[in-house]
Structure formats: structure tokens, C-alpha cells
C-alpha beads as a LAMMPS data file, in Angstrom:
LAMMPS data file: protein, C-alpha beads

333 atoms
332 bonds

1 atom types
1 bond types

-500.0 500.0 xlo xhi
-500.0 500.0 ylo yhi
-500.0 500.0 zlo zhi

Masses

1 110.0

Atoms # bond

1 1 1 411.196 413.107 -308.854
2 1 1 409.115 412.366 -311.923
3 1 1 408.920 408.707 -312.952
4 1 1 410.866 407.597 -315.978
5 1 1 408.990 407.731 -319.251
6 1 1 407.542 404.279 -319.978
7 1 1 409.415 404.078 -323.289
8 1 1 412.720 405.233 -321.801
9 1 1 415.890 403.589 -323.098
10 1 1 419.373 403.398 -321.678
11 1 1 421.567 405.959 -323.427
12 1 1 424.968 407.587 -323.102
13 1 1 425.555 411.240 -322.218
14 1 1 428.672 412.837 -323.669
15 1 1 430.454 416.186 -323.499
16 1 1 433.998 417.377 -324.275
17 1 1 436.582 417.871 -321.519
18 1 1 440.084 419.235 -322.019
19 1 1 442.681 421.409 -320.304
20 1 1 441.684 424.988 -319.613
21 1 1 438.209 426.404 -319.018
22 1 1 436.469 423.228 -320.229
23 1 1 438.158 421.198 -317.487
24 1 1 436.348 423.189 -314.799
25 1 1 433.119 423.302 -316.759
26 1 1 433.340 419.507 -316.979
27 1 1 433.315 419.334 -313.172
28 1 1 430.199 421.540 -313.033
29 1 1 428.634 419.334 -315.704
30 1 1 429.408 416.060 -313.929
31 1 1 428.620 417.277 -310.406
32 1 1 425.237 418.760 -311.317
33 1 1 424.438 415.789 -313.551
34 1 1 425.046 413.264 -310.774
35 1 1 423.051 415.331 -308.291
36 1 1 420.094 415.556 -310.663
37 1 1 420.324 412.001 -312.055
38 1 1 421.100 409.635 -309.153
39 1 1 419.544 406.674 -310.953
40 1 1 421.043 407.229 -314.394
41 1 1 421.844 403.851 -315.962
42 1 1 423.889 404.978 -318.956
43 1 1 427.487 406.125 -319.268
44 1 1 428.593 409.671 -318.510
45 1 1 431.410 410.173 -321.007
46 1 1 433.941 412.997 -321.037
47 1 1 435.597 413.049 -324.466
48 1 1 439.198 414.272 -324.187
49 1 1 441.081 415.329 -327.342
50 1 1 444.484 413.674 -327.460
51 1 1 447.595 415.815 -327.930
52 1 1 448.678 415.804 -331.542
53 1 1 449.787 417.853 -334.540
54 1 1 446.491 419.771 -334.727
55 1 1 446.870 421.124 -331.170
56 1 1 449.497 423.629 -330.055
57 1 1 448.134 423.872 -326.511
58 1 1 447.947 421.096 -323.919
59 1 1 444.683 419.177 -324.182
60 1 1 445.025 416.622 -321.369
61 1 1 443.069 417.243 -318.198
62 1 1 445.052 418.061 -315.039
63 1 1 445.401 415.133 -312.643
64 1 1 443.362 416.858 -309.920
65 1 1 440.443 417.378 -312.307
66 1 1 440.715 413.783 -313.493
67 1 1 440.448 412.637 -309.903
68 1 1 437.272 414.639 -309.287
69 1 1 435.654 413.457 -312.513
70 1 1 436.543 409.863 -311.715
71 1 1 434.976 410.179 -308.257
72 1 1 431.845 411.575 -309.920
73 1 1 431.629 408.466 -312.086
74 1 1 432.565 410.106 -315.370
75 1 1 434.493 408.079 -317.960
76 1 1 437.308 410.096 -319.533
77 1 1 437.793 408.682 -323.028
78 1 1 440.425 410.079 -325.430
79 1 1 439.795 410.742 -329.105
80 1 1 442.083 411.749 -331.952
81 1 1 441.649 415.127 -333.653
82 1 1 442.126 414.277 -337.319
83 1 1 440.364 417.152 -339.061
84 1 1 439.859 420.198 -336.800
85 1 1 441.840 420.636 -333.565
86 1 1 442.945 424.073 -332.436
87 1 1 442.060 425.778 -335.726
88 1 1 438.388 424.938 -335.116
89 1 1 437.824 423.638 -331.572
90 1 1 434.071 423.398 -332.139
91 1 1 434.977 420.430 -334.304
92 1 1 435.581 418.510 -331.064
93 1 1 431.873 417.798 -330.769
94 1 1 431.932 416.231 -334.238
95 1 1 435.043 414.092 -333.853
96 1 1 434.275 413.075 -330.250
97 1 1 431.276 411.011 -331.344
98 1 1 433.673 408.436 -332.797
99 1 1 434.399 407.093 -329.293
100 1 1 430.813 406.020 -328.678
101 1 1 429.339 402.690 -329.787
102 1 1 426.771 402.576 -332.545
103 1 1 424.472 400.144 -330.792
104 1 1 422.762 402.474 -328.312
105 1 1 421.493 406.058 -328.241
106 1 1 423.434 409.110 -327.143
107 1 1 422.779 412.694 -326.085
108 1 1 425.538 415.261 -326.596
109 1 1 425.688 418.403 -324.453
110 1 1 428.067 421.334 -324.573
111 1 1 430.300 421.257 -321.516
112 1 1 428.982 424.578 -320.186
113 1 1 425.703 422.927 -319.167
114 1 1 424.203 422.506 -315.696
115 1 1 421.461 420.055 -314.675
116 1 1 418.602 420.778 -312.311
117 1 1 416.291 417.768 -312.802
118 1 1 416.592 414.189 -314.126
119 1 1 416.802 413.449 -317.824
120 1 1 414.002 410.944 -317.244
121 1 1 411.745 414.025 -317.319
122 1 1 412.633 414.408 -321.008
123 1 1 410.980 412.346 -323.750
124 1 1 413.685 411.457 -326.273
125 1 1 412.573 410.018 -329.595
126 1 1 415.958 408.702 -330.647
127 1 1 414.794 407.770 -334.150
128 1 1 413.869 411.407 -334.708
129 1 1 416.975 413.460 -333.863
130 1 1 416.672 417.094 -332.838
131 1 1 418.812 419.859 -331.356
132 1 1 418.553 423.018 -329.299
133 1 1 416.355 425.852 -330.539
134 1 1 417.946 428.305 -328.106
135 1 1 419.561 430.173 -330.955
136 1 1 419.564 433.514 -332.708
137 1 1 419.848 434.390 -336.379
138 1 1 423.623 434.274 -336.351
139 1 1 424.050 432.580 -339.743
140 1 1 423.906 433.356 -342.587
141 1 1 424.608 437.084 -342.516
142 1 1 422.818 438.469 -345.553
143 1 1 424.877 440.834 -347.703
144 1 1 423.455 443.643 -349.847
145 1 1 422.910 442.320 -353.396
146 1 1 423.985 438.845 -352.284
147 1 1 421.931 435.653 -352.089
148 1 1 419.158 435.510 -349.494
149 1 1 418.372 432.948 -346.795
150 1 1 416.404 430.711 -349.108
151 1 1 419.056 430.565 -351.829
152 1 1 421.870 429.947 -349.335
153 1 1 420.106 427.176 -347.425
154 1 1 418.699 425.541 -350.567
155 1 1 422.202 425.353 -352.050
156 1 1 423.281 423.289 -349.034
157 1 1 420.306 420.936 -349.184
158 1 1 420.904 420.476 -352.919
159 1 1 424.588 419.724 -352.306
160 1 1 423.675 416.713 -350.180
161 1 1 420.617 415.611 -352.145
162 1 1 418.167 416.576 -349.377
163 1 1 414.600 417.798 -349.694
164 1 1 414.681 421.495 -348.881
165 1 1 410.943 422.209 -348.934
166 1 1 410.107 419.745 -346.159
167 1 1 412.574 421.465 -343.810
168 1 1 410.790 424.826 -343.869
169 1 1 408.686 426.287 -341.075
170 1 1 405.878 427.751 -343.148
171 1 1 404.460 429.665 -340.200
172 1 1 407.355 432.082 -340.736
173 1 1 407.489 434.381 -343.781
174 1 1 409.805 433.849 -346.707
175 1 1 413.325 435.195 -346.040
176 1 1 412.783 435.309 -342.269
177 1 1 415.683 433.424 -340.671
178 1 1 413.428 431.254 -338.481
179 1 1 411.725 429.781 -341.559
180 1 1 414.888 427.752 -342.172
181 1 1 416.030 424.837 -340.025
182 1 1 418.735 426.179 -337.723
183 1 1 419.886 424.999 -334.306
184 1 1 422.219 425.813 -331.485
185 1 1 424.584 422.840 -331.210
186 1 1 424.446 422.966 -327.382
187 1 1 422.630 419.619 -327.350
188 1 1 421.603 417.038 -329.907
189 1 1 420.844 413.317 -329.936
190 1 1 420.273 410.263 -332.094
191 1 1 420.016 406.500 -331.907
192 1 1 423.458 405.789 -333.383
193 1 1 426.544 407.880 -332.563
194 1 1 428.610 406.248 -335.302
195 1 1 426.079 407.033 -338.034
196 1 1 425.367 410.518 -336.738
197 1 1 429.025 411.348 -336.115
198 1 1 430.217 410.154 -339.516
199 1 1 427.532 412.106 -341.324
200 1 1 428.244 415.203 -339.215
201 1 1 431.922 414.889 -340.125
202 1 1 431.269 414.249 -343.824
203 1 1 428.902 417.190 -344.155
204 1 1 431.097 419.587 -342.173
205 1 1 434.202 418.750 -344.207
206 1 1 432.308 418.997 -347.493
207 1 1 430.995 422.442 -346.546
208 1 1 434.373 423.624 -345.276
209 1 1 436.363 422.344 -348.242
210 1 1 433.884 422.766 -351.107
211 1 1 431.106 425.160 -350.153
212 1 1 428.355 426.015 -352.657
213 1 1 428.817 429.269 -354.550
214 1 1 425.943 430.844 -352.609
215 1 1 428.161 430.778 -349.488
216 1 1 430.943 432.858 -351.035
217 1 1 430.295 435.836 -348.721
218 1 1 429.619 433.754 -345.599
219 1 1 431.978 433.032 -342.719
220 1 1 432.037 429.455 -341.442
221 1 1 434.108 430.195 -338.347
222 1 1 432.657 429.645 -335.782
223 1 1 429.411 428.621 -337.469
224 1 1 430.445 425.465 -339.371
225 1 1 428.971 423.020 -336.838
226 1 1 425.674 424.911 -336.745
227 1 1 425.516 425.029 -340.545
228 1 1 426.067 421.280 -340.907
229 1 1 423.914 420.187 -337.948
230 1 1 420.438 420.894 -339.405
231 1 1 421.390 419.103 -342.599
232 1 1 422.507 416.041 -340.632
233 1 1 419.364 416.017 -338.510
234 1 1 417.082 416.465 -341.522
235 1 1 418.879 413.708 -343.440
236 1 1 418.272 411.283 -340.548
237 1 1 414.540 411.953 -340.367
238 1 1 414.641 414.503 -337.567
239 1 1 413.726 418.139 -337.208
240 1 1 412.634 420.791 -334.737
241 1 1 412.238 419.459 -331.181
242 1 1 408.796 418.493 -329.913
243 1 1 407.225 419.475 -326.610
244 1 1 408.635 416.403 -324.863
245 1 1 412.079 418.025 -325.099
246 1 1 411.061 421.304 -323.445
247 1 1 413.015 420.419 -320.287
248 1 1 416.282 420.835 -322.183
249 1 1 417.109 424.543 -322.069
250 1 1 414.344 424.666 -319.457
251 1 1 413.559 422.878 -316.204
252 1 1 416.031 419.995 -316.682
253 1 1 419.220 421.510 -318.123
254 1 1 420.661 424.947 -318.696
255 1 1 423.306 425.885 -321.261
256 1 1 424.702 428.743 -319.169
257 1 1 427.739 429.497 -321.390
258 1 1 429.694 431.626 -318.875
259 1 1 429.110 432.220 -315.164
260 1 1 428.745 436.033 -315.390
261 1 1 425.820 435.640 -317.804
262 1 1 424.238 432.954 -315.636
263 1 1 424.150 435.313 -312.662
264 1 1 423.125 438.305 -314.780
265 1 1 420.181 436.299 -316.097
266 1 1 419.195 435.489 -312.480
267 1 1 418.642 431.834 -313.344
268 1 1 417.897 430.799 -309.757
269 1 1 417.500 427.038 -310.257
270 1 1 420.679 426.625 -312.273
271 1 1 422.642 428.849 -309.887
272 1 1 421.393 426.865 -306.883
273 1 1 422.237 423.553 -308.592
274 1 1 425.798 424.658 -309.396
275 1 1 426.487 426.172 -305.989
276 1 1 425.191 423.061 -304.195
277 1 1 427.096 420.670 -306.474
278 1 1 430.389 422.519 -305.936
279 1 1 429.985 422.816 -302.154
280 1 1 431.723 419.568 -301.064
281 1 1 435.268 420.337 -299.943
282 1 1 436.839 417.642 -302.142
283 1 1 435.431 419.446 -305.195
284 1 1 435.972 422.965 -303.880
285 1 1 439.688 422.523 -303.228
286 1 1 440.216 421.645 -306.903
287 1 1 437.851 423.972 -308.774
288 1 1 438.653 427.078 -306.697
289 1 1 441.861 427.293 -308.754
290 1 1 439.693 428.554 -311.620
291 1 1 439.229 432.297 -311.111
292 1 1 435.608 432.627 -312.327
293 1 1 434.468 429.754 -310.086
294 1 1 436.452 431.046 -307.122
295 1 1 435.128 434.590 -307.403
296 1 1 431.543 434.022 -308.510
297 1 1 430.713 430.997 -306.366
298 1 1 433.045 430.969 -303.382
299 1 1 433.686 434.723 -303.016
300 1 1 430.070 435.767 -303.767
301 1 1 430.801 437.905 -306.817
302 1 1 427.818 436.171 -308.384
303 1 1 425.592 437.920 -305.855
304 1 1 427.087 441.253 -306.935
305 1 1 426.196 440.517 -310.540
306 1 1 422.647 439.578 -309.573
307 1 1 422.312 442.859 -307.657
308 1 1 423.511 444.837 -310.683
309 1 1 420.578 443.619 -312.775
310 1 1 417.973 443.063 -310.049
311 1 1 414.508 444.362 -310.859
312 1 1 415.194 445.187 -314.497
313 1 1 414.931 443.419 -317.822
314 1 1 418.273 442.551 -319.365
315 1 1 419.236 444.591 -322.426
316 1 1 418.192 442.794 -325.633
317 1 1 421.776 442.839 -326.888
318 1 1 424.156 440.624 -324.925
319 1 1 427.043 442.958 -325.707
320 1 1 425.433 445.607 -323.501
321 1 1 425.406 443.133 -320.590
322 1 1 429.034 442.233 -321.230
323 1 1 430.081 445.871 -321.358
324 1 1 428.441 446.563 -318.020
325 1 1 430.124 443.556 -316.445
326 1 1 433.489 444.503 -317.921
327 1 1 433.178 448.018 -316.538
328 1 1 432.594 446.506 -313.091
329 1 1 435.521 444.080 -313.639
330 1 1 433.087 441.161 -313.366
331 1 1 433.472 439.713 -316.859
332 1 1 435.476 436.547 -316.230
333 1 1 435.472 433.352 -318.265

Bonds

1 1 1 2
2 1 2 3
3 1 3 4
4 1 4 5
5 1 5 6
6 1 6 7
7 1 7 8
8 1 8 9
9 1 9 10
10 1 10 11
11 1 11 12
12 1 12 13
13 1 13 14
14 1 14 15
15 1 15 16
16 1 16 17
17 1 17 18
18 1 18 19
19 1 19 20
20 1 20 21
21 1 21 22
22 1 22 23
23 1 23 24
24 1 24 25
25 1 25 26
26 1 26 27
27 1 27 28
28 1 28 29
29 1 29 30
30 1 30 31
31 1 31 32
32 1 32 33
33 1 33 34
34 1 34 35
35 1 35 36
36 1 36 37
37 1 37 38
38 1 38 39
39 1 39 40
40 1 40 41
41 1 41 42
42 1 42 43
43 1 43 44
44 1 44 45
45 1 45 46
46 1 46 47
47 1 47 48
48 1 48 49
49 1 49 50
50 1 50 51
51 1 51 52
52 1 52 53
53 1 53 54
54 1 54 55
55 1 55 56
56 1 56 57
57 1 57 58
58 1 58 59
59 1 59 60
60 1 60 61
61 1 61 62
62 1 62 63
63 1 63 64
64 1 64 65
65 1 65 66
66 1 66 67
67 1 67 68
68 1 68 69
69 1 69 70
70 1 70 71
71 1 71 72
72 1 72 73
73 1 73 74
74 1 74 75
75 1 75 76
76 1 76 77
77 1 77 78
78 1 78 79
79 1 79 80
80 1 80 81
81 1 81 82
82 1 82 83
83 1 83 84
84 1 84 85
85 1 85 86
86 1 86 87
87 1 87 88
88 1 88 89
89 1 89 90
90 1 90 91
91 1 91 92
92 1 92 93
93 1 93 94
94 1 94 95
95 1 95 96
96 1 96 97
97 1 97 98
98 1 98 99
99 1 99 100
100 1 100 101
101 1 101 102
102 1 102 103
103 1 103 104
104 1 104 105
105 1 105 106
106 1 106 107
107 1 107 108
108 1 108 109
109 1 109 110
110 1 110 111
111 1 111 112
112 1 112 113
113 1 113 114
114 1 114 115
115 1 115 116
116 1 116 117
117 1 117 118
118 1 118 119
119 1 119 120
120 1 120 121
121 1 121 122
122 1 122 123
123 1 123 124
124 1 124 125
125 1 125 126
126 1 126 127
127 1 127 128
128 1 128 129
129 1 129 130
130 1 130 131
131 1 131 132
132 1 132 133
133 1 133 134
134 1 134 135
135 1 135 136
136 1 136 137
137 1 137 138
138 1 138 139
139 1 139 140
140 1 140 141
141 1 141 142
142 1 142 143
143 1 143 144
144 1 144 145
145 1 145 146
146 1 146 147
147 1 147 148
148 1 148 149
149 1 149 150
150 1 150 151
151 1 151 152
152 1 152 153
153 1 153 154
154 1 154 155
155 1 155 156
156 1 156 157
157 1 157 158
158 1 158 159
159 1 159 160
160 1 160 161
161 1 161 162
162 1 162 163
163 1 163 164
164 1 164 165
165 1 165 166
166 1 166 167
167 1 167 168
168 1 168 169
169 1 169 170
170 1 170 171
171 1 171 172
172 1 172 173
173 1 173 174
174 1 174 175
175 1 175 176
176 1 176 177
177 1 177 178
178 1 178 179
179 1 179 180
180 1 180 181
181 1 181 182
182 1 182 183
183 1 183 184
184 1 184 185
185 1 185 186
186 1 186 187
187 1 187 188
188 1 188 189
189 1 189 190
190 1 190 191
191 1 191 192
192 1 192 193
193 1 193 194
194 1 194 195
195 1 195 196
196 1 196 197
197 1 197 198
198 1 198 199
199 1 199 200
200 1 200 201
201 1 201 202
202 1 202 203
203 1 203 204
204 1 204 205
205 1 205 206
206 1 206 207
207 1 207 208
208 1 208 209
209 1 209 210
210 1 210 211
211 1 211 212
212 1 212 213
213 1 213 214
214 1 214 215
215 1 215 216
216 1 216 217
217 1 217 218
218 1 218 219
219 1 219 220
220 1 220 221
221 1 221 222
222 1 222 223
223 1 223 224
224 1 224 225
225 1 225 226
226 1 226 227
227 1 227 228
228 1 228 229
229 1 229 230
230 1 230 231
231 1 231 232
232 1 232 233
233 1 233 234
234 1 234 235
235 1 235 236
236 1 236 237
237 1 237 238
238 1 238 239
239 1 239 240
240 1 240 241
241 1 241 242
242 1 242 243
243 1 243 244
244 1 244 245
245 1 245 246
246 1 246 247
247 1 247 248
248 1 248 249
249 1 249 250
250 1 250 251
251 1 251 252
252 1 252 253
253 1 253 254
254 1 254 255
255 1 255 256
256 1 256 257
257 1 257 258
258 1 258 259
259 1 259 260
260 1 260 261
261 1 261 262
262 1 262 263
263 1 263 264
264 1 264 265
265 1 265 266
266 1 266 267
267 1 267 268
268 1 268 269
269 1 269 270
270 1 270 271
271 1 271 272
272 1 272 273
273 1 273 274
274 1 274 275
275 1 275 276
276 1 276 277
277 1 277 278
278 1 278 279
279 1 279 280
280 1 280 281
281 1 281 282
282 1 282 283
283 1 283 284
284 1 284 285
285 1 285 286
286 1 286 287
287 1 287 288
288 1 288 289
289 1 289 290
290 1 290 291
291 1 291 292
292 1 292 293
293 1 293 294
294 1 294 295
295 1 295 296
296 1 296 297
297 1 297 298
298 1 298 299
299 1 299 300
300 1 300 301
301 1 301 302
302 1 302 303
303 1 303 304
304 1 304 305
305 1 305 306
306 1 306 307
307 1 307 308
308 1 308 309
309 1 309 310
310 1 310 311
311 1 311 312
312 1 312 313
313 1 313 314
314 1 314 315
315 1 315 316
316 1 316 317
317 1 317 318
318 1 318 319
319 1 319 320
320 1 320 321
321 1 321 322
322 1 322 323
323 1 323 324
324 1 324 325
325 1 325 326
326 1 326 327
327 1 327 328
328 1 328 329
329 1 329 330
330 1 330 331
331 1 331 332
332 1 332 333
């Protein structure tokens, strides 16, 4: 195990946990996290949306899942959905930050994340927030005769009084999507959850409720969080992640998204970490109720998926992978 960075600070780790698929992903998250981080000194927080008028479905975790998470040392902390809820569940990651204190740093991860090595291998500069660059050019979608990337993004920076020019990656050509600050919201961090969370909320609501004219042709569902996130990070003095963060989306953590894709990608370290973490019988007897976990991990369907793609490069378009898995009746989530 690598030694902790000499400037390491105690920080909280948070993800969202609620009834349904996320409940079982939360067990994978917590089990792999504890296995990879035996000396972690911060809190492992599972933010649970409370039932309320913005949710039609049950949000509370089943008792059996709660018991496993408690045994893994995770704190299940409820939060109120005041602005998003079921109409935009990605808003959970924005509203959940309200349950954390503002006096110590935090790192947020999407729940469908597995850990293979300690977070002490990662160099967090909490005064310079950043987020995942494991993204594609999903937003904006440029329309014929409509505004381009530069006009769309500049309209957002202008709306919040931010300096647009300093956000640009000038190694990329004008009107190439990577020139503009854009993240996957699978992980992000900052020194103060209250400050970060309030700004994330303010920006997201302002974009949703009063978007600049340049966004008239753009969909914000499901992209709202990823549209607001770079603006928040830039406003707080952050930007693209430095090399010290390479372990996230790399050797330390893996945002696997769904188990079929994890096995199709043949991500050996993440697969091994998940299978080992879910091996104890007290975990297995609870999570085997979830069909994808039962079939891919305990009934070896994951090995079938690996064999399907063994020795070949995955198709560049994920939809082609999905279609192949669906045809084999191995697309489960």
C-alpha cells in the first residue's frame, strides 16, 4: 500500500443510496471502499433521499441493505428533495451535499463506483476543485444554423459573471467540444460541501428555470448537472484535473456504470475487487436478490460476457455493445 500523501487531510466520501438499483450499487461501493481503504479516517456517507411530494416511488433503503451498509461502517443520512426528486434524479447529487458539514473537505462519487486501491494514492488539492474527465461530447448537441459550442458556453459563463476565456483549453481548436470545460459528474470534490452544494444548486436552478437564449435548442435532461458543474468548479478556482488525480477513473476507482459493461470492458482489477468484496456470505445472501449481481457475479454470467468480447477491441459506439448483449439476453441493469 502506498503511503499517504504528506499533505493529506481528513475528508468525507459521499454517494447517493436509495431503494432500487442504487441500493445494491451502494453495497458494492461500500464493500469495495472498505476493502481498499482499511485506514480511512473520514466518514463514508450514504445520502438517502427522504420520501416526499417529489417522489412517487419508494426511496428508503430496504432493511436488509441498511444492515449490510451499517456493518460496513457507512452512515446512512437522509436529505430532503426540495427541487428535483423523481423528475430529475440526477439532482440527488446536488441536494445531497446539504447533509455534509462545511468545515472539512468532501469527495462525491456516483454510486456505481468500485474501488481497487486506497484514496491515499490520490493527491487532492481541495482548494482547487475538479471533476471526472471520463466524458464524451454529449452536450451541447449542435444544430444546423444554430449557435455553436463557443456561443452556447459563453452565454452560460456570462450569465454567472464568470471569465469564459480562462476556462478554454487552447490546445484544442475552436468549436471542438474538448476546448470547453466539460466534465462527467461521476466524481468531484472541494473543501466546503456547503459552499459547493449551494452554488451547484443555484446554478442548476438558474439554468433550468431561466436558460440563456443560446440554449433554446438544447435538452437539459439528463445533462443539467453536467452543464452546471464546470461553471461551479471554474467559479471556485478549479478546473481540469491534474496528474495527481489520475488514480480516479484509473488504478484507484472505477465508474463502471452497469455490470454488463464492466465485464465487456474486461476491467480485471475492478471485476476482481467487486467479486472479492461481495464474496462474504453475509453480503451475498442480501445482494443476490438483485438479478444483475446474482447472474453476473454468483452465476458466472460475467465470464460469458468476457468471452463474448475476448481478443477483440470493443466497438467505438457503446450502443453496438449493448445490442450484442441484449441479443444474448445479457443486458441487465
